[in-house]
C-alpha positions in Angstrom: 82.4 76.2 70.7 78.9 76.4 72.2 77.0 79.6 71.8 77.7 81.7 74.9 74.0 82.5 75.4 73.4 78.7 75.9 76.0 78.3 78.6 74.5 77.9 82.1 76.5 80.7 83.6 74.4 83.8 84.1 75.6 87.2 85.4 74.0 88.8 88.4 74.6 91.7 90.8 76.4 90.9 94.0 73.9 90.1 96.6 75.8 88.4 99.4 78.9 89.2 101.4 80.2 85.7 100.6 80.4 86.7 97.0 82.6 89.7 97.9 84.9 87.3 99.8 85.1 85.0 96.8 85.9 88.0 94.6 88.9 88.7 96.8 90.0 85.1 96.6 89.8 85.1 92.8 91.5 88.5 92.7 94.4 87.2 94.8 94.9 84.2 92.5 95.3 86.5 89.5 97.4 89.4 91.0 100.5 90.1 88.9 102.6 90.0 92.0 101.7 86.3 92.6 101.8 84.8 89.1 104.7 84.0 86.7 105.8 86.2 83.8 104.6 83.5 81.4 101.1 83.5 83.0 101.1 87.3 82.9 101.9 87.3 79.2 99.5 84.5 78.2 96.6 84.6 80.6 96.4 88.2 81.8 96.4 89.6 85.3 94.9 92.1 87.7 97.0 94.8 89.3 95.2 96.2 92.3 94.3 94.3 95.5 91.2 95.3 97.4 90.0 94.5 100.9 86.6 93.4 102.1 85.7 96.8 103.6 86.5 98.6 100.4 84.5 96.2 98.3 81.6 96.5 100.7 81.6 100.3 100.3 82.0 100.1 96.5 79.1 97.6 96.4 76.8 100.0 98.4 77.5 102.7 95.8 77.0 100.4 92.8 76.8 96.6 93.0 79.4 94.7 91.0 78.6 91.9 88.6 79.5 88.2 89.2 79.1 85.0 87.4 78.8 81.8 89.5 79.1 78.1 88.9 76.8 76.8 91.5 77.8 78.8 94.7 81.3 79.7 93.5 82.2 83.0 91.9 84.0 82.3 88.7 84.1 85.8 87.2 83.6 89.3 88.4 83.5 92.9 87.1 83.7 95.6 89.7 81.7 98.7 89.3 83.5 101.8 90.6 81.7 105.1 90.7 83.6 108.4 90.8 82.9 108.5 94.6 85.2 105.5 95.0 88.1 107.9 94.4 88.1 108.5 98.2 88.0 104.8 99.0 91.2 103.7 97.2 94.0 106.3 97.5 96.1 104.3 95.0 93.6 105.2 92.3 93.7 108.9 92.9 96.2 109.4 90.1 93.9 107.6 87.7 91.0 109.8 88.7 93.1 112.9 88.5 94.1 111.9 85.0 90.5 111.3 84.0 89.9 114.9 85.2 92.2 116.1 82.3 91.0 113.8 79.5 88.7 114.5 76.6 86.4 112.1 74.7 84.9 113.2 71.4 86.3 116.7 71.9 84.5 117.1 75.2 86.0 116.9 78.7 85.5 113.3 80.0 83.9 114.8 83.2 81.1 116.3 81.0 79.9 112.7 80.5 78.1 110.5 83.0 80.7 107.7 83.4 81.8 105.1 85.9 84.9 103.0 86.0 85.3 99.3 85.5 87.2 98.7 88.6 88.5 95.3 87.6 87.4 92.3 85.6 88.6 88.8 86.2 87.7 85.3 85.0 88.8 82.1 86.8 91.5 80.3 84.8 89.3 77.2 84.4 86.5 79.3 82.7 88.4 81.4 80.3 87.6 81.3 76.6 83.8 80.8 77.2 82.7 84.3 76.5 82.3 85.3 80.1 83.9 88.7 79.6 81.2 89.5 77.1 78.5 88.3 79.4 79.8 90.5 82.3 80.0 93.6 80.1 76.6 93.0 78.5 75.1 92.7 81.9 76.9 95.8 83.1 75.5 97.7 80.1 71.9 96.4 80.8 72.2 97.5 84.4 74.0 100.8 84.1 73.4 102.3 80.7 70.2 104.1 81.8 72.4 106.0 84.3 75.7 106.5 82.4 77.0 107.5 79.0 80.3 105.7 79.2 82.2 103.0 81.0 85.9 103.9 81.4 88.8 101.9 82.6 92.5 101.6 82.2 94.5 98.5 81.2 98.2 97.7 81.4 99.2 97.7 77.8 101.3 94.6 78.4 98.1 92.7 79.4 97.5 91.7 75.8 94.6 89.4 76.7 92.7 92.1 78.5 93.5 94.6 75.7 92.0 92.2 73.1 88.9 91.5 75.3 88.1 95.1 75.8 88.5 96.0 72.1 86.3 93.1 71.2 83.6 94.3 73.6 83.5 97.8 72.1 86.0 99.8 74.1 88.1 102.5 72.3 91.5 103.7 73.5 91.4 107.4 74.4 94.8 107.9 76.0 98.1 106.1 76.7 100.4 107.0 79.5 103.2 105.6 81.7 103.5 105.8 85.5 105.9 104.1 87.9 104.1 100.8 87.7 103.4 100.3 84.0 102.2 101.7 80.7 98.4 102.1 80.6 95.7 102.5 78.0 92.6 104.5 79.1 89.7 103.0 77.2 86.0 104.0 77.0 82.9 102.1 76.0 80.3 104.6 74.6 76.7 103.9 75.5 75.2 107.2 74.4 
């Protein structure tokens, strides 16, 4: 396999509304509700569906990262500040849980952290190291402002669990809700 640093695909911050629209298209193609169980098991999936207005508001708070092939978004990683809690009511339970968690014997809220809102790679571009590129770029952009990046992953999403572990995330909590079993993971930048 070619060295990922030599691939032509470079991450950048979202800079156009057309990129947000393409994020939504890629998201829809990978929503668990629209793909087969076999694909869920082997390829991974995303759980939450956003709308354009919400993505616009999230982007104004902290731009997300995309990778494009020409003019087409082929991968994205959504930045979600704590203020996004008000934008997406379905995520309030996650943020409420974060209010109770500890990391390294300190309340999570004592850290400057933001949430990886969602990460997704187009099926045709998987296995090229794009997750690593997205996360490396996130760290370059946001590490001066934050100590941690935190997210939760459905534990049955084995591909995502492996990718996050490979990129330095550590599991800090496991829980189950009405939708799934989740691992809360953190990437320590301090």
